[in-house]
Each structure stands twice: as structure tokens, then as C-alpha cells.
C-alpha positions in Angstrom: -88.2 63.8 -95.5 -90.4 64.5 -92.7 -94.1 64.2 -92.4 -96.1 62.5 -89.7 -98.7 62.5 -87.0 -98.7 66.1 -86.5 -97.7 68.1 -83.5 -99.1 68.4 -80.0 -100.9 71.4 -78.8 -98.4 73.3 -76.7 -99.2 76.1 -74.3 -97.2 78.5 -76.4 -98.8 81.5 -78.1 -99.4 80.6 -81.8 -102.1 80.9 -84.5 -102.0 77.1 -84.8 -101.9 74.1 -82.5 -100.5 70.8 -83.3 -101.3 67.2 -82.4 -99.2 64.0 -81.9 -100.8 60.6 -81.6 -99.9 58.3 -78.7 -96.4 57.1 -78.1 -95.2 54.4 -80.4 -92.4 51.9 -80.9 -91.4 51.9 -77.2 -89.6 48.6 -77.5 -87.9 49.2 -80.8 -84.6 47.7 -79.9 -86.3 44.6 -78.6 -88.1 44.0 -81.9 -87.3 40.8 -83.8 -85.5 40.8 -87.1 -87.6 42.1 -90.0 -89.8 39.6 -91.8 -92.1 39.8 -94.8 -95.9 39.6 -94.4 -98.2 38.5 -97.3 -100.2 41.6 -96.5 -100.2 44.1 -93.6 -102.7 44.7 -90.8 -105.1 46.5 -93.3 -105.5 43.5 -95.6 -104.4 42.8 -99.2 -104.2 45.5 -101.8 -107.2 45.9 -104.1 -107.2 46.6 -107.8 -106.2 50.1 -108.8 -108.9 52.7 -108.2 -109.8 55.5 -110.7 -106.7 57.5 -109.5 -104.4 54.5 -110.1 -103.9 53.7 -106.4 -104.0 50.2 -105.1 -105.3 50.4 -101.5 -106.4 48.0 -98.8 -110.1 47.2 -98.5 -112.3 50.0 -97.2 -109.9 52.8 -98.3 -110.4 55.4 -101.0 -108.5 58.3 -102.6 -109.2 61.7 -104.1 -106.9 64.1 -105.9 -106.3 67.2 -103.8 -104.1 69.2 -106.2 -102.2 68.8 -109.5 -99.1 70.9 -110.2 -99.7 73.7 -112.6 -103.4 73.8 -111.9 -105.5 75.8 -109.4 -106.2 74.0 -106.1 -110.0 73.3 -106.1 -111.8 76.7 -106.5 -109.1 78.8 -104.7 -107.4 80.1 -107.9 -104.0 79.3 -106.3 -101.9 77.3 -108.8 -100.2 74.3 -107.1 -96.4 74.5 -107.6 -94.5 71.8 -109.3 -92.4 69.1 -107.6 -94.2 68.8 -104.3 -92.2 67.3 -101.4 -92.2 67.2 -97.6 -95.4 68.0 -95.8 -97.1 68.3 -92.5 -100.5 69.2 -91.1 -101.2 71.8 -88.4 -104.5 71.8 -86.5 -106.6 75.0 -86.5 -108.4 75.2 -83.1 -110.7 78.0 -84.3 -112.9 75.7 -86.4 -111.5 72.2 -86.1 -109.9 72.3 -89.5 -106.3 72.0 -90.4 -103.6 73.4 -92.7 -101.4 71.2 -94.9 -98.0 72.8 -95.4 -96.1 71.4 -98.4 -92.7 72.1 -100.0 -91.8 72.6 -103.6 -88.4 71.0 -104.6 -87.7 73.5 -107.5 -84.1 74.8 -107.8 -82.8 78.2 -108.7 -84.7 80.3 -106.2 -88.1 79.1 -107.5 -88.9 76.6 -104.7 -90.6 77.4 -101.4 -93.7 76.1 -99.6 -97.4 76.4 -99.9 -100.4 75.9 -97.6 -103.8 74.2 -98.3 -106.5 75.1 -95.7 -109.2 72.4 -94.9 -112.3 72.9 -92.8 -113.4 70.4 -90.2 -115.1 68.2 -92.8 -112.0 68.1 -95.0 -113.3 70.6 -97.6 -110.7 72.9 -99.2 -111.3 76.5 -98.3 -108.1 78.2 -99.3 -104.6 77.7 -100.7 -101.6 80.1 -100.8 -97.9 80.5 -100.6 -96.1 80.6 -97.3 -92.4 80.7 -98.6 -90.9 81.9 -101.8 -87.5 82.7 -103.3 -85.8 79.6 -101.9 -84.2 76.6 -103.6 -84.9 72.9 -103.7 -87.2 72.8 -100.6 -87.1 69.0 -100.2 -88.4 67.9 -96.8 -88.7 69.7 -93.5 -90.7 69.1 -90.4 -93.5 70.4 -88.2 -92.9 72.0 -84.7 -94.9 71.5 -81.5 -95.7 75.2 -81.5 -97.5 75.0 -84.9 -94.9 76.2 -87.5 -93.4 74.5 -90.6 -89.6 74.1 -91.0 -88.8 74.1 -94.7 -85.4 72.7 -95.5 -83.3 73.6 -98.6 -81.5 70.7 -100.2 -78.6 72.7 -101.7 -74.9 72.8 -100.6 -75.4 76.0 -98.7 -79.1 75.5 -97.8 -80.9 76.8 -94.8 -83.9 76.0 -92.7 -86.8 78.4 -93.0 -89.5 78.6 -90.3 -92.9 79.4 -91.8 -96.1 80.7 -90.1 -98.6 78.5 -92.0 -101.2 81.3 -91.9 -99.2 83.9 -93.9 -96.2 84.4 -96.1 -93.7 85.7 -93.5 -90.9 83.1 -93.3 -87.8 83.4 -91.1 -84.4 82.1 -92.0 -82.5 80.2 -89.3 -78.8 79.9 -90.2 -78.1 78.9 -86.6 -79.6 75.5 -87.6 -76.7 75.0 -89.9 -75.9 75.9 -93.5 -75.6 72.6 -95.4 -77.6 70.3 -97.7 -80.7 70.0 -95.5 -83.3 67.3 -95.9 -85.6 67.0 -92.8 -86.0 68.2 -89.2 -87.8 67.0 -86.1 -88.3 68.4 -82.6 -87.7 66.6 -79.3 -90.1 68.6 -77.1 -88.8 66.8 -73.9 -85.2 67.8 -74.3 -86.1 70.9 -76.3 -83.8 70.1 -79.2 -84.1 69.8 -83.0 -82.6 67.0 -85.0 -81.7 67.5 -88.7 -80.7 65.1 -91.5 -78.4 65.9 -94.5 -79.0 64.5 -98.0 -75.4 63.8 -98.9 -73.6 60.5 -99.2 -71.4 60.8 -96.1 -73.6 63.5 -94.5 -74.2 63.9 -90.8 -76.9 63.7 -88.2 -77.2 67.1 -86.4 -78.7 68.3 -83.1 -79.5 71.9 -82.4 -80.1 73.1 -78.8 -81.8 76.6 -78.9 -80.6 79.3 -76.5 -84.2 80.1 -75.6 -86.6 77.3 -76.8 -88.7 77.5 -78.9 -86.9 80.4 -80.5 -84.6 78.9 -83.1 -82.7 82.0 -84.0 -79.7 81.2 -81.8 -78.2 78.1 -80.1 -75.6 75.4 -80.4 -75.4 73.0 -83.4 -73.7 69.6 -82.9 -72.9 66.7 -85.1 -73.1 63.0 -84.2 -69.7 61.4 -83.8 -68.6 57.8 -83.2 -68.4 56.7 -79.6 -67.7 53.3 -78.1 -69.7 50.5 -79.8 -73.0 51.9 -80.9 -72.5 55.0 -78.7 -72.8 58.5 -80.0 -70.8 61.5 -78.9 -72.1 64.9 -79.8 -69.5 67.5 -80.8 -70.1 71.2 -81.3 -69.5 72.5 -84.9 -66.8 75.2 -85.0 -68.3 76.7 -88.2 -72.0 75.8 -88.3 -72.9 78.5 -90.9 -70.2 77.3 -93.3 -68.3 80.6 -93.5 -65.0 78.9 -94.1 -63.9 76.3 -96.6 -64.9 73.1 -94.7 -68.5 71.8 -94.9 -70.2 71.1 -91.6 -70.1 67.3 -92.2 -66.3 67.4 -92.5 -65.5 69.7 -89.5 -65.0 66.7 -87.2 -63.1 63.7 -88.6 -64.9 61.2 -86.5 -68.4 62.3 -87.4 -70.7 59.4 -88.3 -71.1 59.2 -92.1 -74.7 58.4 -93.1 -75.5 57.2 -96.7 -77.8 60.1 -97.7 -79.9 61.1 -94.7 -83.6 61.4 -95.6 -86.7 61.3 -93.4 -86.3 61.9 -89.7 -88.9 61.6 -86.9 -89.0 61.9 -83.1 -91.2 60.0 -80.6 -90.8 58.8 -77.1 -87.1 59.2 -76.7 -86.3 57.8 -80.2 -85.2 59.6 -83.4 -85.8 57.5 -86.5 -83.6 58.4 -89.5 -83.8 56.8 -93.0 -80.9 56.7 -95.4 -81.5 56.1 -99.1 -78.2 54.8 -100.5 -78.0 51.8 -98.1 -81.9 51.5 -97.7 -81.8 51.6 -93.9 -83.9 52.8 -91.0 -81.7 53.9 -88.1 -82.9 54.5 -84.5 -81.1 57.0 -82.1 -82.0 56.5 -78.4 -81.9 59.9 -76.8 -81.6 58.4 -73.3 -78.8 55.9 -74.0 -77.1 58.0 -76.7 -76.8 55.0 -79.1 -77.7 54.5 -82.7 -78.7 51.1 -84.1 -80.2 49.7 -87.3 -83.9 48.8 -87.2 -84.3 47.8 -90.8 -82.0 47.3 -93.8 -83.4 46.2 -97.2 -80.2 44.1 -97.9 -80.9 41.9 -94.9 -84.4 40.9 -96.2 -84.5 39.3 -99.7 -87.7 40.0 -101.6 -88.7 43.0 -99.5 -91.0 45.5 -101.1 -89.4 48.3 -99.1 -86.5 49.8 -101.1 -85.2 53.2 -101.8 -86.2 54.4 -98.4 -87.1 58.0 -98.1 -90.0 59.7 -96.1 -90.9 58.2 -92.7 -93.7 58.8 -90.2 -95.6 56.9 -87.4 -99.3 56.3 -87.2 -101.5 56.4 -84.1 -101.2 52.6 -83.9 -97.4 52.6 -83.8 -96.7 51.5 -87.3 -93.9 53.1 -89.2 -94.9 54.2 -92.7 -92.1 54.6 -95.1 -92.2 56.1 -98.6 -89.9 55.1 -101.5 -87.5 57.3 -103.5 -87.7 55.6 -106.9 -84.2 56.5 -108.0 -83.6 53.0 -109.4 -86.3 53.3 -112.2 -88.1 50.3 -110.8 -91.8 50.4 -111.7 -92.5 48.5 -108.5 -90.9 51.1 -106.3 -93.8 53.5 -106.1 -95.0 52.2 -102.7 -95.7 53.3 -99.2 -94.7 50.4 -96.9 -95.4 49.5 -93.3 -93.1 48.4 -90.5 -95.2 47.2 -87.7 -94.1 46.9 -84.1 -93.5 43.2 -84.7 -91.1 44.4 -87.4 -93.2 42.9 -90.2 -92.8 44.5 -93.6 -95.7 44.9 -96.1 -97.1 47.3 -98.7 -99.8 49.8 -97.5 -100.4 51.3 -101.0 -99.0 51.1 -104.5 -99.1 53.9 -107.1 -99.6 52.7 -110.6 -99.9 54.3 -114.1 -97.5 55.4 -116.8 -97.9 59.1 -115.8 -95.7 58.3 -112.8 -92.9 56.7 -114.8 -92.9 58.4 -118.2 -91.3 60.6 -119.5 -89.6 60.8 -116.1 -89.5 58.6 -113.0 -91.4 59.9 -110.1 -91.1 59.2 -106.3 -93.5 59.1 -103.3 -93.3 62.2 -101.1 -95.4 64.3 -98.7 -96.8 61.5 -96.6 -98.7 63.2 -93.7 -101.8 62.6 -91.6 -104.4 65.1 -90.6 -104.4 65.8 -86.9 -106.9 63.1 -85.9 -105.2 60.5 -88.1 -108.2 59.8 -90.3 -106.8 61.2 -93.6 -103.4 60.6 -95.1 -101.8 62.8 -97.7 -99.3 61.5 -100.2 -97.9 62.9 -103.4 -96.2 61.6 -106.6 -93.5 64.3 -107.2 -93.2 64.1 -111.0 -96.6 62.7 -112.1 -96.9 63.9 -115.7 -93.5 65.5 -115.1 -94.8 68.0 -112.6 -96.6 66.4 -109.6 -99.9 65.4 -108.0 -101.2 65.3 -104.4 -103.7 62.7 -103.1 -105.8 62.2 -99.9 -106.4 58.7 -98.6 -109.4 58.1 -96.4 -110.4 54.8 -94.6 -110.2 52.8 -91.4 -106.8 53.7 -90.2 -106.3 51.8 -86.9 -105.8 53.6 -83.7 -104.0 50.8 -81.8 -102.1 47.6 -82.4 -105.1 45.4 -81.4 -107.1 46.5 -84.5 -106.7 43.9 -87.3 -108.3 43.8 -90.7 -111.8 42.4 -91.3 -114.0 43.1 -94.3 -115.3 46.6 -93.5 -118.6 48.1 -94.6 -118.5 50.1 -97.8 -117.2 53.6 -96.8 -119.1 56.7 -97.6 -117.1 58.4 -100.5 -115.7 61.8 -99.6 -117.5 64.8 -100.9 -115.8 65.9 -104.2 -114.5 69.4 -104.3 -116.6 72.0 -106.1 -115.4 72.6 -109.7 -113.5 75.8 -110.3 -115.4 78.6 -112.1 -114.5 78.7 -115.9 -111.9 81.3 -116.7 -112.6 84.4 -118.8 -110.8 84.1 -122.2 -107.4 85.8 -122.1 -107.5 86.5 -118.4 -104.7 85.0 -116.3 -105.9 82.7 -113.5 -103.9 81.6 -110.4 -101.4 84.4 -110.5 -98.5 83.2 -108.4 -95.9 85.8 -107.5 -93.8 85.8 -104.3 -94.6 88.6 -101.9 -90.9 89.0 -101.1 -87.7 88.6 -103.1 -84.1 89.4 -102.1 -82.3 92.1 -104.0 -79.5 89.6 -104.9 -82.0 87.0 -106.2 -84.0 89.7 -108.2 -80.8 90.9 -109.9 -79.2 87.5 -110.5 -82.2 85.2 -111.1 -85.2 87.5 -111.5 -88.7 87.4 -110.2 -90.8 84.4 -111.3 -94.4 85.2 -112.4 -96.7 82.1 -112.7 -100.1 82.2 -114.4 -102.4 80.2 -116.6 -104.1 81.5 -119.8 -107.2 80.3 -121.6 -105.8 81.5 -124.9 -102.3 82.3 -126.2 -101.4 86.0 -125.7 -98.7 88.5 -125.6 -97.7 89.3 -122.0 -95.7 92.3 -120.8 -94.4 92.3 -117.3 -93.0 95.5 -115.8 -91.7 96.1 -112.3 -91.7 99.7 -111.0 -90.9 101.4 -107.7 -91.0 104.8 -106.3 -87.3 105.9 -105.8 -87.1 109.3 -104.3 -90.0 111.4 -105.8 -90.1 109.5 -109.1 -91.4 106.1 -110.2 -88.6 104.2 -111.8 -88.7 101.0 -114.0 -86.6 98.3 -112.4 -87.3 95.5 -114.9 -89.4 94.9 -118.0 -90.0 92.0 -120.4 -92.5 91.2 -123.2 -93.1 87.6 -124.1 -95.5 85.4 -126.1 -97.3 83.1 -123.7 -99.1 79.8 -124.6 -102.5 78.7 -123.5 -102.3 76.8 -120.2 -99.6 77.1 -117.5 -96.8 79.7 -117.9 -93.9 80.8 -115.7 -92.1 84.0 -116.9 -89.0 85.4 -115.2 -88.2 89.1 -115.2 -84.7 90.3 -114.2 -83.6 93.7 -113.0 -82.2 95.8 -115.8 -78.7 97.3 -115.5 -80.3 100.6 -114.5 -82.7 98.9 -112.2 -79.9 97.0 -110.5 -78.0 100.2 -110.0 -81.0 101.8 -108.3 -81.4 98.9 -105.9 -77.8 98.4 -104.9 -76.6 100.2 -101.9 -80.0 101.0 -100.5 -80.5 100.3 -96.8 -84.2 99.9 -96.8 -86.5 97.4 -98.5 -88.2 98.6 -101.7 -91.9 98.2 -102.3 -92.3 97.5 -106.0 -95.4 97.1 -108.3 -95.5 94.2 -110.7 -97.8 95.0 -113.7 -98.9 92.2 -116.0 -100.4 93.4 -119.3 -102.2 90.7 -121.3 -102.9 91.3 -125.0 -105.1 88.6 -126.6 -106.2 88.8 -130.3 -109.8 89.9 -130.5 -110.1 90.7 -126.8 -109.6 93.9 -124.8 -106.2 94.5 -123.3 -106.2 93.5 -119.6 -103.9 94.7 -116.9 -103.2 93.1 -113.4 -101.0 94.4 -110.6 -99.4 92.9 -107.6 -97.0 94.2 -105.0 -93.7 92.7 -104.1 -91.0 93.7 -101.5 -87.4 93.7 -102.7 -85.5 92.9 -99.5 -82.1 94.4 -99.0 
């Protein structure tokens, strides 16, 4: 997964600008073997706070969003299974946008945005990508967009404008089980990881950088010693029978590629199965191992997943708790001296029962003073935190007992909902014809009381309004997701059309003892 110091302000035209911190890890290959530290440069972890997080002295946490509930007072219901994230600076007011994926399969995944003002207050939340599947990690770009990656066998990379819901699919970046992406702005190339045991490391060279719609996709193959030879993929969009990872017999087989990050001529790649951090030198075209858990008995850093670098040059690594180990819910540090320590620990049964969670979404706001981290299956659905405190800006800064920090301003409580009225309506603005017919359109909402809900999708076909889909269900109090599929007659009306269809989604809520209420949204059925 990718999430890190975010993106440098480029001279390109964009609604967002991005910021990287200073260069880090310049002498990575000269680093000594990894060693354990009793605690890291921030000091020992303190007892768990009110949110169940153990943090170093001077740090505090707040809950930004909980899956299935509205984000602050925005009314936008935060999707389940949060995953990869990044922040993008908004020069207009000094605030930033956090783009974050949702790892839900079956066309119900996608990505969302949370807008912060310059003081860190939440001002808005909304969807920026819908109708995609298992959006696991991804990566930010130097021109201020978010690359959302589908972790399915024929997944794609979707480029999102973080200010609106208008994503663009980029099959040229390969059709395979994507995990994460990072951009080398010097050589103007994109590196991509593949979450498959035996998957590849990929490099994409755009035909006209930063336009990612066309270019050449290569896979890393074995050279002499630690050398890497890049070979062009004959079928990058997987039109034939051979997956991209198998199109060159000598491609380097990585043990489930996860987080990937670029800085100063280095690409850092984590692999979960063998719990390893790899380093690719873009100048020497070599790949070496920086850290392997099996080489360091007693290490807290296991199940390696997300990776980023701080302004001070420390690598922060999140853990994929696939091994059901209650001690595995950590974010760990690898310093430039290659010392390993915990930065934070997430505690509490809600992260381990009834299902095991994992740490995801680690990202910093553009000035490096706030860190975002999520537990993907907290209470089976997910939760997002913000960590504030004395993050160091250089390697010379070491821990000393800090003054008591000023607690962050809590978000304003949401307005109480009217009984029987849906809150946080969550409907994609666009859905493909194929997805609408096969899987249906997901309609998410929350109710104060149980009610009967009728959902009807209509569109003007020719001179008449036709019903494309309809369903009536009983909905419980709290969070609901209903899916409405095209009827046979509706599917027949849609097939063969050459133009997109503007449809109306009508939600009719009937609550005992309350007036019937009707809500409408528009959705585009793409051809």
C-alpha cells in the first residue's frame, strides 16, 4: 500500500498541489544490519489513550471517521474497509484533502475524499470513485491526483481528481492484481506493485508525461547479481490467456508486493509473505534487501504492508495482521541507522473480534504534522484516526519530555436526524451498464427507525419515462446498503445503446406513524 509524505507542488495545471518532504535514506545501501531499539526516537509508548492507541510521549489521537457513520457533520457516510490513502494540499486556503480507498469487492469499492481546512477541521466529505472492486492501496501523483488500484485478477488503476467524482481508468498501466503505485518525477515513470505471491514489480513510462493514458509497461527481470533488466510486456492489458506476471519467464517473483514508495532515486517495495523491505536503485538498476523480519529475532515489525517516509528520513511501516497475532497491530519505524522500533500500537478487542483487522491508510498531511492511520476492520467495518504530536523534521531531533500538547479541537457533533429520514445517502454518480445489469446499483443510507424502502430507477427512453429497476425492502434502523438490479425489460432497454443514459434513483421511505418521504438522486449509466 502506498501513503506517505505527499506530493510536491508541480508547475502543472491542477486544482491541487502536492508536497514531498526533504530527501531521505540517501545512504540506504550503506546502512548497517537492522537492530532492535528499546524504543524509537520518539520515546517509549505510553498507556493506551481513550481511543485505544499507545503513542509516544506528547502525541494524541482523534477519530476522524467510522465506517457506516457520517463523517463529522458532513452527512457523508464513511465506506467500510478503508485502505490506502494520501493527502493533497489545497493552495486556495492552506487546507488539504485526504483521499482514501475502500477495499470492498463486487463493484462496491472505490475511493472517498475528506476535506480539511488549514487548522485541520473537517469541512466536507464525498465520493471520488465508485463502481470498482477491492480498491486496496494506490498512490498520489506529483500533479495532485490519486491513483486508486484494484486488487483483483483483472484490476486496473483509476486516476481520481480529488475535488470531484470524475475518475479515469488507465488500462495502459496494466491489467493485473494491483496493490500500490508511486511516481518517479525525475525519470517521469510510475512504479507498481502486485499483490500476488510470485507477482511482479512494474514500471510504466508515459508517452506524454504526466498523461497516463498511453505508454510502455515493463516488468522487472533478473539480471546479473542484484541487477534488474526491464522487459516490455507483450500483453499489458491481459487480453490473452497469460497474466502479466508470467509473460516473461525470468521476471523477478516477489512474495506478495504491497507498499511502494519513491524518493531520491530509490523505490522501496514491501512484500508481506516473506516480511521484507526491498530497495530498487533507479540509477544502478539493482534491487537489494533493506530489512527482513526473519533476520532479526524478536522484531516487532512483522506482516509488512504499507510504507512511507517521514520528513526526518524514517521509514514508517504498517502491519498486515494476517497471522491473527494480537501484537501485530503496530506501526513501526526503520531509522536511517536501521534501528527497528514501534511508533504506535493499536489495542482493544474491537480490532481483533469478531474478525482480525490490519493497519492501513498511513499518510501525513502536507506539512508533516498530522498522521492518518486506519484499522480496516475495527468492529468488522473500519475506523480512521488522526495522530498529532511532535513529529521530528530531521534526524538530529531526539526525544525529550515535551510540554503537554494542546488537544485538537473536537469536531462539531452532527445534527440529530429526523425520524424515518435517510441520512448520508451514498449513491455512485456513475455506474457501467454491465455492472448495473449484473451486480446492480448499491444505495447506502442510515435510518433512525426501521422502515419499508422502495427504490426505483427510471430514465427517459425516447419520449417516454421507463422503469429500469425497482425493489421494495424492509430496512433496519441504522446503516443499510440495498442493491437494485436492472429488470429484464430494463436491461433490454439499455443494451445496444451508444450513448450514456441519465437515470433518476427514487428512494421512498415508509415509516409507521410518519409521513411517506421521497428522495431523488441522478446517476449516469455508462455504455
